[in-house]
C-alpha positions in Angstrom: -64.0 22.6 -61.4 -65.6 25.7 -59.7 -63.1 25.5 -56.9 -60.2 25.3 -59.4 -61.5 28.3 -61.3 -61.8 30.4 -58.1 -58.2 29.4 -57.2 -57.0 30.6 -60.5 -58.8 33.9 -60.2 -57.4 34.5 -56.7 -53.9 33.5 -57.8 -54.0 35.8 -60.8 -55.0 38.7 -58.5 -52.2 37.8 -56.1 -54.7 36.9 -53.4 -52.9 33.7 -52.3 -54.5 33.7 -48.8 -58.0 33.5 -50.3 -56.8 30.8 -52.7 -55.5 28.8 -49.7 -58.8 29.2 -47.8 -60.6 27.4 -50.6 -58.8 24.2 -49.5 -60.8 23.9 -46.4 -64.0 24.6 -48.3 -63.1 21.7 -50.7 -62.7 19.4 -47.7 -65.9 20.6 -46.1 -67.8 19.8 -49.3 -66.5 16.2 -48.9 -64.2 16.4 -51.9 -60.6 15.3 -52.1 -58.1 17.5 -54.1 -56.3 15.8 -57.0 -52.6 15.9 -57.7 -52.9 19.1 -59.7 -54.9 20.9 -57.0 -52.4 19.8 -54.4 -49.5 21.2 -56.5 -51.3 24.5 -57.0 -52.2 24.8 -53.3 -48.6 24.1 -52.3 -47.5 27.1 -54.5 -50.2 29.4 -53.0 -49.3 28.4 -49.4 -45.6 29.0 -50.0 -46.3 32.5 -51.5 -48.7 33.4 -48.7 -46.3 32.3 -46.1 -48.7 29.8 -44.5 -46.2 27.3 -43.1 -48.6 25.1 -41.2 -50.9 24.7 -44.3 -47.8 23.9 -46.4 -46.8 21.2 -44.0 -50.4 19.7 -44.0 -50.5 19.8 -47.8 -47.1 18.1 -48.1 -48.2 15.3 -45.9 -51.4 14.7 -47.8 -50.1 15.2 -51.3 -47.3 12.7 -51.1 -49.8 9.9 -51.8 -51.2 11.7 -54.9 -48.3 10.4 -56.9 -47.7 13.5 -59.0 -44.0 14.3 -59.8 -44.8 18.0 -59.6 -46.0 17.6 -56.0 -42.8 15.8 -55.0 -40.7 18.5 -56.6 -42.7 21.3 -55.0 -42.3 19.5 -51.7 -38.5 19.3 -52.1 -38.2 23.0 -53.1 -40.5 24.1 -50.3 -38.5 22.1 -47.7 -35.2 23.5 -49.1 -36.6 27.1 -48.7 -37.7 26.4 -45.2 -34.4 24.8 -44.2 -36.0 21.4 -43.7 -33.3 19.3 -45.5 -34.2 16.0 -43.7 -37.8 16.2 -45.1 -36.5 17.2 -48.5 -34.3 14.1 -48.5 -37.0 11.8 -47.3 -39.4 13.1 -50.0 -36.8 12.6 -52.7 -36.1 9.0 -51.4 -39.9 8.3 -51.6 -40.0 9.7 -55.1 -37.2 7.3 -56.1 -38.9 4.4 -54.5 -42.4 5.0 -56.1 -41.5 6.6 -59.4 -37.9 5.9 -60.2 -38.5 6.1 -63.9 -39.3 9.9 -63.7 -36.4 10.8 -61.5 -34.4 12.9 -64.0 -31.7 15.6 -63.9 -34.2 18.3 -62.8 -35.3 16.2 -59.8 -31.7 15.6 -58.8 -30.7 19.2 -59.3 -33.6 20.3 -57.1 -32.6 18.1 -54.2 -29.0 19.0 -54.6 -30.0 22.7 -54.5 -32.0 22.1 -51.3 -28.8 20.7 -49.7 -26.4 23.3 -51.1 -28.7 26.2 -50.0 -28.6 24.9 -46.5 -24.8 24.3 -46.3 -25.2 20.5 -46.6 -22.5 20.1 -49.2 -21.7 16.5 -48.2 -25.3 15.4 -48.9 -25.2 17.3 -52.2 -22.0 15.6 -53.3 -23.4 12.2 -52.3 -26.5 12.8 -54.3 -24.4 14.0 -57.3 -22.5 10.6 -57.2 -25.8 8.7 -56.9 -27.1 10.8 -59.9 -24.2 9.5 -62.0 -24.5 6.0 -60.8 -28.2 5.9 -61.7 -27.3 6.8 -65.3 -28.4 10.4 -65.1 -25.6 12.7 -66.2 -24.6 15.9 -64.4 -25.5 18.9 -66.4 -24.7 22.6 -66.4 -27.2 23.3 -63.6 -25.7 20.5 -61.4 -22.2 22.0 -61.5 -23.4 25.6 -60.9 -25.5 24.4 -58.0 -22.5 22.6 -56.4 -20.4 25.7 -56.9 -23.1 27.7 -55.1 -22.9 25.2 -52.3 -19.2 25.8 -51.9 -19.7 29.5 -52.0 -22.2 29.2 -49.2 -19.4 27.7 -47.1 -16.8 30.3 -48.3 -14.8 27.5 -50.0 -13.4 29.4 -53.0 -10.9 26.8 -54.1 -13.5 24.0 -54.2 -15.8 26.3 -56.2 -13.0 26.9 -58.7 -12.2 23.2 -58.9 -15.9 22.4 -59.6 -15.8 25.0 -62.4 -12.8 23.2 -63.9 -14.5 19.9 -63.6 -17.6 21.3 -65.4 -15.5 22.5 -68.3 -13.6 19.2 -68.4 -17.0 17.5 -68.7 -17.7 19.5 -71.8 -19.8 22.3 -70.4 -18.9 26.0 -70.9 -18.8 28.2 -67.8 -21.5 30.9 -68.2 -22.2 34.2 -66.3 -23.9 32.2 -63.5 -20.8 30.1 -63.0 -18.5 33.1 -62.8 -20.9 34.9 -60.5 -20.8 32.1 -58.0 -17.0 32.3 -57.9 -17.1 36.1 -57.8 -19.5 36.0 -54.9 -17.3 33.7 -52.9 -14.3 35.8 -53.5 -16.2 38.9 -52.5 -17.3 37.4 -49.2 -13.7 36.9 -48.4 -12.8 40.4 -49.8 -10.2 38.6 -52.0 -9.8 41.5 -54.3 -7.2 40.0 -56.7 -9.4 36.9 -57.2 -12.4 39.1 -57.9 -10.6 40.9 -60.7 -9.3 37.6 -62.0 -12.9 36.5 -62.4 -13.9 39.7 -64.2 -10.8 39.3 -66.5 -11.8 35.7 -67.3 -15.4 36.8 -68.2 -13.9 39.5 -70.5 -11.7 36.9 -72.2 -14.8 34.8 -73.0 -16.8 37.8 -74.1 -19.2 37.7 -71.1 -20.2 41.2 -70.1 -20.8 41.9 -66.4 -24.4 41.1 -65.7 -26.6 42.7 -63.0 -25.5 40.1 -60.5 -21.8 40.8 -61.1 -22.3 44.5 -60.8 -24.3 44.1 -57.6 -21.5 41.9 -56.1 -18.8 44.5 -56.9 -20.9 47.3 -55.4 -21.5 45.4 -52.2 -17.8 44.6 -52.0 -16.8 48.2 -52.6 -18.9 49.1 -49.6 -17.2 46.6 -47.4 -13.7 47.1 -48.6 -11.2 48.1 -45.8 -8.8 49.9 -48.2 -10.0 52.9 -50.0 -8.1 52.4 -53.3 -9.6 48.9 -53.6 -13.1 50.2 -53.0 -12.7 52.9 -55.7 -11.2 50.5 -58.1 -14.3 48.3 -57.9 -16.5 51.3 -58.6 -14.6 51.7 -61.9 -16.6 48.8 -63.3 -19.4 51.5 -63.7 -17.2 53.2 -66.4 -17.6 50.3 -68.8 -20.0 50.9 -71.7 -21.3 47.3 -71.4 -22.5 47.9 -67.8 -26.1 49.1 -67.7 -27.2 50.1 -64.2 -30.7 51.2 -65.1 -32.0 47.8 -66.4 -32.8 46.6 -62.9 -33.9 48.3 -59.7 -31.8 46.1 -57.4 -28.6 47.0 -59.4 -29.4 50.7 -59.5 -30.0 50.7 -55.7 -26.7 48.8 -55.1 -24.8 51.4 -57.2 -26.3 54.3 -55.4 -25.7 52.7 -52.0 -22.0 52.0 -52.7 -21.3 55.4 -54.3 -23.1 57.2 -51.4 -21.0 55.2 -48.9 -17.8 56.1 -50.7 -18.9 59.7 -51.4 -18.1 59.0 -55.1 -19.7 62.1 -56.6 -18.6 61.3 -60.2 -20.4 58.0 -60.4 -23.4 59.4 -58.4 -23.7 62.1 -61.0 -23.5 59.5 -63.8 -26.1 57.2 -62.1 -28.6 60.0 -61.7 -28.1 61.1 -65.3 -28.7 57.5 -66.4 -31.9 57.3 -64.4 -33.2 60.5 -66.0 -32.4 59.2 -69.5 -35.0 57.7 -71.9 -33.3 54.3 -71.6 -34.1 54.0 -67.9 -36.1 50.9 -67.1 -36.0 51.1 -63.3 -39.3 51.1 -61.5 -38.4 53.0 -58.3 -39.3 51.6 -54.9 -39.4 53.5 -51.7 -35.8 52.6 -51.1 -34.8 53.8 -54.6 -36.3 57.2 -53.8 -34.6 57.4 -50.5 -31.2 56.6 -52.1 -31.7 59.1 -54.9 -32.5 61.8 -52.3 -29.3 60.8 -50.4 -27.3 61.0 -53.7 -28.6 64.5 -54.4 -27.6 65.5 -50.8 -24.0 64.1 -51.4 -23.8 66.1 -54.6 -25.1 69.3 -52.8 -28.2 69.4 -55.1 -30.9 70.4 -52.7 -33.3 71.4 -55.4 -32.9 68.1 -57.1 -33.5 66.2 -53.9 -36.8 68.1 -53.5 -37.6 67.2 -57.2 -37.1 63.5 -56.3 -39.3 63.9 -53.2 -42.1 65.6 -55.2 -41.9 62.9 -57.8 -42.4 60.3 -55.2 -45.4 62.2 -53.8 -47.0 62.2 -57.3 -46.3 58.4 -57.8 -49.3 56.1 -57.3 -47.1 53.1 -56.6 -45.1 54.1 -53.6 -45.6 56.3 -50.6 -43.0 57.9 -48.2 -42.1 56.1 -45.0 -40.0 57.3 -42.0 -36.8 56.5 -43.8 -37.7 58.6 -46.9 -38.9 61.5 -44.7 -35.6 61.3 -42.8 -33.6 61.4 -46.0 -35.3 64.5 -47.4 -35.0 66.3 -44.1 -31.3 65.4 -44.0 -30.9 66.7 -47.6 -32.6 70.0 -46.7 -30.4 70.3 -43.6 -27.3 69.6 -45.6 -28.4 72.3 -48.1 -28.9 74.7 -45.1 -32.6 74.9 -46.0 -33.5 74.6 -42.3 -36.8 76.3 -42.4 -38.0 74.2 -45.3 -36.8 71.1 -43.3 -38.9 72.2 -40.3 -42.0 72.8 -42.4 -41.7 69.3 -44.0 -41.1 67.8 -40.5 -44.3 69.4 -39.2 -46.3 68.4 -42.3 -45.4 64.7 -42.0 -45.5 64.5 -38.2 -48.1 61.9 -37.3 -48.2 60.5 -40.8 -45.1 58.5 -40.3 -43.4 57.5 -37.1 -40.5 59.8 -36.1 -37.5 58.3 -34.5 -34.3 59.6 -32.8 -32.6 59.9 -36.2 -35.1 62.3 -37.7 -35.2 64.5 -34.6 -31.4 64.5 -34.2 -31.0 65.5 -37.9 -33.2 68.5 -37.6 -31.7 69.4 -34.2 -28.2 69.3 -35.9 -29.6 71.6 -38.6 -30.5 74.2 -36.1 -27.2 73.8 -34.3 -25.4 74.3 -37.6 -27.0 77.7 -38.1 -26.5 78.7 -34.4 -30.2 78.6 -33.5 -30.2 77.0 -30.0 -33.7 78.0 -29.1 -35.4 76.0 -31.8 -33.0 73.1 -31.3 -34.0 72.9 -27.6 -37.7 73.3 -28.5 -37.3 70.2 -30.7 -35.6 68.4 -27.9 -38.4 69.1 -25.5 -40.9 68.0 -28.1 -38.9 64.8 -28.6 -39.1 64.0 -24.9 -42.8 64.7 -24.7 -43.4 62.3 -27.6 -41.4 59.6 -25.8 -38.7 59.4 -28.5 -35.4 58.1 -27.0 -32.6 60.6 -26.7 -29.0 59.7 -27.3 -25.5 61.3 -27.2 -26.0 62.6 -30.8 -29.0 64.7 -29.7 -27.2 66.1 -26.6 -24.0 66.8 -28.5 -26.0 68.7 -31.2 -27.8 70.8 -28.5 -24.4 71.6 -27.0 -23.1 72.5 -30.5 -26.0 74.9 -30.9 -24.8 77.0 -27.9 -21.1 76.4 -28.4 -21.2 77.6 -32.0 -22.1 81.1 -30.7 -19.9 80.9 -27.5 -22.8 80.6 -25.0 -21.1 78.1 -22.7 -23.3 78.5 -19.6 -26.4 77.0 -21.2 -24.1 74.5 -23.0 -22.8 73.4 -19.6 -26.4 73.0 -18.5 -27.2 70.7 -21.4 -24.0 68.7 -20.6 -25.2 68.3 -17.0 -28.6 67.2 -18.2 -27.0 64.7 -20.5 -25.2 63.1 -17.5 -28.3 63.2 -15.4 -30.2 61.3 -18.2 -27.5 58.6 -18.0 -26.2 59.3 -21.5 -22.4 59.1 -21.7 -20.6 61.8 -23.7 -18.0 60.8 -26.3 -14.9 62.4 -27.7 -17.1 64.5 -30.1 -19.1 65.9 -27.2 -15.9 67.0 -25.5 -14.6 68.4 -28.8 -17.7 70.6 -29.1 -17.2 71.9 -25.6 -13.6 72.7 -26.4 -14.7 74.5 -29.6 -17.3 76.5 -27.7 -14.6 77.8 -25.2 -12.4 78.6 -28.2 -15.1 80.6 -29.9 -15.6 82.5 -26.7 -11.9 83.1 -26.6 -11.4 81.3 -23.3 -8.5 79.0 -24.3 -7.6 78.1 -20.6 -11.2 76.7 -20.2 -10.8 74.8 -23.4 -7.5 73.3 -22.2 -9.2 72.4 -18.9 -11.9 70.4 -20.8 -9.2 68.7 -22.7 -7.4 67.7 -19.5 -10.7 66.3 -18.1 -11.3 64.4 -21.3 -7.9 62.8 -21.4 -8.3 61.9 -17.7 -11.5 60.0 -18.5 -9.5 57.9 -21.1 -10.5 59.7 -24.3 -7.5 60.2 -26.6 -6.7 63.7 -27.9 -7.2 62.9 -31.6 -6.9 65.0 -34.7 -10.3 66.6 -34.3 -9.5 67.8 -30.8 -6.2 69.3 -31.9 -7.8 71.0 -34.9 -10.4 72.5 -32.6 -7.8 74.0 -30.3 -5.6 75.1 -33.3 -8.5 76.9 -34.9 -9.2 78.7 -31.6 -5.6 79.8 -31.4 -5.7 81.1 -35.0 -9.0 82.9 -34.3 -7.5 84.7 -31.3 -3.9 85.0 -32.5 -2.4 82.9 -29.7 0.7 81.8 -31.6 2.7 80.5 -28.7 -0.1 78.0 -27.8 -0.5 77.1 -31.5 3.2 76.3 -31.9 3.0 74.2 -28.7 -0.1 72.3 -30.0 1.7 71.5 -33.3 4.7 70.2 -31.4 2.4 68.0 -29.3 0.6 66.6 -32.3 4.0 65.6 -33.8 5.1 64.1 -30.4 2.0 62.0 -30.1 2.0 60.9 -33.7 -1.3 62.5 -34.5 -1.6 62.7 -38.3 -2.7 66.0 -39.8 -6.0 66.0 -41.7 -6.9 68.2 -44.6 -8.6 70.6 -42.1 -5.4 70.7 -40.1 -3.5 71.8 -43.2 -6.1 74.5 -43.9 -5.8 75.8 -40.3 -2.0 75.9 -40.4 -2.1 77.9 -43.7 -4.5 80.4 -42.2 -2.2 80.7 -39.2 0.9 81.5 -41.3 -1.2 83.8 -43.4 -2.2 85.8 -40.3 1.4 85.8 -39.1 2.5 87.2 -42.5 4.8 84.2 -43.4 3.7 82.9 -46.8 6.8 80.8 -47.1 5.8 78.8 -44.1 2.3 78.4 -45.5 3.7 77.0 -48.8 6.0 74.7 -46.8 2.9 73.2 -45.1 1.5 72.5 -48.6 4.7 70.8 -49.8 4.9 68.7 -46.7 1.3 67.5 -47.2 1.9 66.8 -50.9 4.7 64.4 -49.9 2.5 62.4 -47.6 0.9 59.4 -49.2 -2.5 60.0 -47.7 -4.0 62.3 -45.1 -7.1 61.8 -42.9 -10.3 63.7 -43.3 -12.6 64.7 -40.4 -14.6 61.7 -39.2 -12.8 59.4 -41.7 -12.6 56.2 -39.6 -15.0 54.4 -41.9 -14.7 56.3 -45.1 -12.2 57.1 -47.8 -9.5 59.3 -46.4 -8.6 61.1 -49.6 -5.7 63.3 -50.4 -3.7 65.6 -48.2 -4.7 68.5 -50.4 -8.3 69.1 -51.2 -10.3 72.0 -52.6 -10.6 73.6 -49.2 -6.8 73.7 -48.8 -6.5 75.1 -52.3 -8.9 77.9 -51.4 -6.9 78.7 -48.2 -3.5 79.0 -49.9 -5.0 81.3 -52.6 -6.6 83.4 -49.9 -3.4 83.5 -47.9 -1.5 84.9 -51.0 -4.2 87.5 -51.6 -4.3 88.5 -47.9 -0.6 89.0 -48.0 -0.8 91.2 -51.2 1.0 88.7 -53.4 -1.5 88.1 -56.3 1.2 86.7 -58.7 2.1 84.0 -56.2 -1.6 83.3 -55.9 -1.8 83.0 -59.7 1.1 80.6 -59.8 -0.2 78.3 -57.1 -3.7 78.4 -58.7 -2.1 76.9 -61.8 0.0 74.5 -59.9 -2.8 73.0 -57.9 -4.5 71.6 -61.0 -1.6 69.2 -61.2 -1.6 68.0 -57.6 -2.4 64.3 -57.2 -6.0 63.5 -56.4 -6.8 67.2 -56.1 -10.6 67.8 -56.3 -10.5 71.5 -57.1 -10.3 74.3 -57.8 -13.8 74.8 -56.5 -16.2 77.8 -56.6 -14.6 79.4 -53.5 -11.1 79.2 -55.0 -12.3 80.7 -58.3 -14.1 83.5 -56.3 -11.1 84.3 -54.2 -8.9 84.4 -57.3 -11.3 86.6 -59.3 -11.8 89.0 -56.5 -8.1 89.1 -55.5 -6.8 89.6 -59.0 -9.3 92.3 -59.8 -8.7 94.1 -56.5 -4.9 94.2 -57.1 -5.2 95.5 -60.7 -4.8 92.3 -62.7 -8.1 92.6 -64.4 -7.5 90.7 -67.6 -6.1 87.7 -65.6 -9.3 87.9 -63.5 -11.4 87.8 -66.7 -9.5 84.7 -67.9 -10.1 82.9 -64.6 -13.8 83.8 -64.7 -14.1 82.4 -68.2 -12.3 79.2 -67.1 -14.7 78.9 -64.2 -17.7 79.0 -66.6 -16.4 75.7 -68.1 -15.1 74.0 -65.0 -17.9 74.7 -62.6 -20.6 73.9 -65.1 -19.5 70.3 -65.0 -18.8 70.2 -61.2 -20.9 67.7 -59.3 -22.1 70.1 -56.6 -23.0 72.7 -59.3 -22.0 75.5 -56.9 -21.2 78.8 -58.5 -19.0 81.8 -57.8 -20.2 84.2 -55.1 -21.9 87.3 -56.7 -19.8 89.7 -54.6 -16.6 88.4 -56.4 -18.2 88.9 -59.8 -19.4 92.4 -58.9 -15.8 93.2 -57.8 -14.6 92.1 -61.3 -17.1 94.2 -63.2 -16.2 97.2 -61.0 -12.5 96.7 -61.9 -13.4 96.4 -65.6 -15.3 99.7 -65.4 -12.4 101.4 -63.5 -9.8 100.2 -65.9 -11.9 101.3 -69.0 -12.1 97.7 -70.2 -15.8 97.1 -69.4 -17.1 97.8 -73.0 -14.6 95.5 -74.5 -14.8 92.5 -72.1 -18.1 93.0 -70.2 -20.7 91.8 -72.7 -18.9 88.7 -73.7 -18.0 87.8 -70.1 -21.5 88.4 -68.9 -22.9 86.1 -71.6 -20.5 83.3 -70.6 -21.3 83.7 -66.9 -25.0 83.7 -67.4 -24.7 80.7 -69.8 -23.0 78.8 -66.9 -25.8 79.6 -64.6 -24.2 82.5 -62.7 -25.9 85.8 -61.8 -24.8 88.9 -63.5 -26.8 92.1 -62.7 -27.6 94.4 -65.6 -26.4 97.5 -63.8 -22.9 95.9 -63.5 -22.6 96.4 -67.3 -23.3 100.2 -67.3 -20.3 102.4 -67.9 
């Protein structure tokens, strides 16, 4: 009795190893466990992962004659993949205690077979079940469906569901989840939606398993529109994503992978609501930090991080630290990222990813000295260096046109045996373009193509941008012709560069022609879009460029017209804060003050609900208030406008309102 009591205490405390250790103490005391103790010890050994002890207990407990022992043996064998032993145990049970072999026993052995892709054995046992007078039940059919899903046999799973209903059982959420899972593995999108429609027809709301399956399938989908359609399940009022940590994590993971800002915003709002029941794990915190980074909410990412530090249940690991450093780098808070990096160095193990993230951050702000210092520290710590690190170091120098040290890093890269890729060469080309040395850029391109790297959209964009920066129109025209000749599709960034080019050349008609051509295309590429949603030809960046082109060419009314038109463009994700800022500043500068006021008031509503929460640059707002003062309209419009702007979270200085 004392040993059983100690076992219960250890088990209640989750100390399964210590509970297992009592077994040897029982034997040493000359005692023999009874059937109940064997059954309990089997559970503890399985939970503690003590395989050898489990096997010993299985051998000794079979003679104890307890049905629970046999069933635990079968389940344990199924979990370990030992189907032959599970089958032999079941046969022994039938031989010794045939009267107690019921539907639960049959379902357990059928499950052991199905879980290990032994569908033929499962079907044979199902037939024997019927022959012995034990009727198949709801669990039997669902288990057989699971077995077919393990094999990817969708048609057999559907046929089994039909047989189940013909036998008088109603398919439940578990039944449909099995079929949905099978369809998802094959990325059979039409079949997946058919399953969801059947569930709706029967009044079965999507449960956590259904939502998780759709999220995982969205991540794996090869076609963007299919992936985003699966994410629309989140718009349903009967889908609750904060009931379960696993579901919440799946939702965040899928939306991050697809850069779905709308659903990320909704997911974080749901998490922060009183109805939230998610108990966050380390992975949950990491995903929430990533989500904030995608939304451009650096302060929110830090709030999640600080919330994790205050939690008593979870502690940061290398992945979480990497996520918050990446979020700070994305938000251009490089100094804060470095401080956090130094604070946690030694407390978690830093890998190549964490170092390269911070190095990329310094590269993005043109600080090669600190980027190289991190690289030296990385090598001294014995952290492996890859092409991403070297490319980032080259970027740090190339961004400011310092190509001699960039060439030195490139040579060091080759000496270390690290092979450059197309992005590395693209960065080298960009550096020469920044410096204004277009012949050197073309020479790098020639070498790159000679090594077998294709001149893709990114390369052409880099060269085009260099041509526009240095007004080399002949080369720009040649590059555009070459892009068309090689069949290289224009990206949204290409469109932006071409608009800037025609703006500098004083040809607005050509800039608009570029827009119209892009609108006719079904879909454009985005930079680095090989594995993500490509998106529309026209995005907020393009919208900002065409507005800027109109203002630059002193045609504010054409800017106003295209500003209104862009709101109707298919899949357009703007106007954004930059576009509103350009319009407000441009209209005010050219004397259209009241129109600028209307646009600013519209921005107060539109940008407040924007996912990145970015606001209009203060210099544009200052220009507007100066124009109001100059036109004598400050007293009439200034107070009301300032109240709206401040209410939307924008900065309005008090001295702007003084007449």
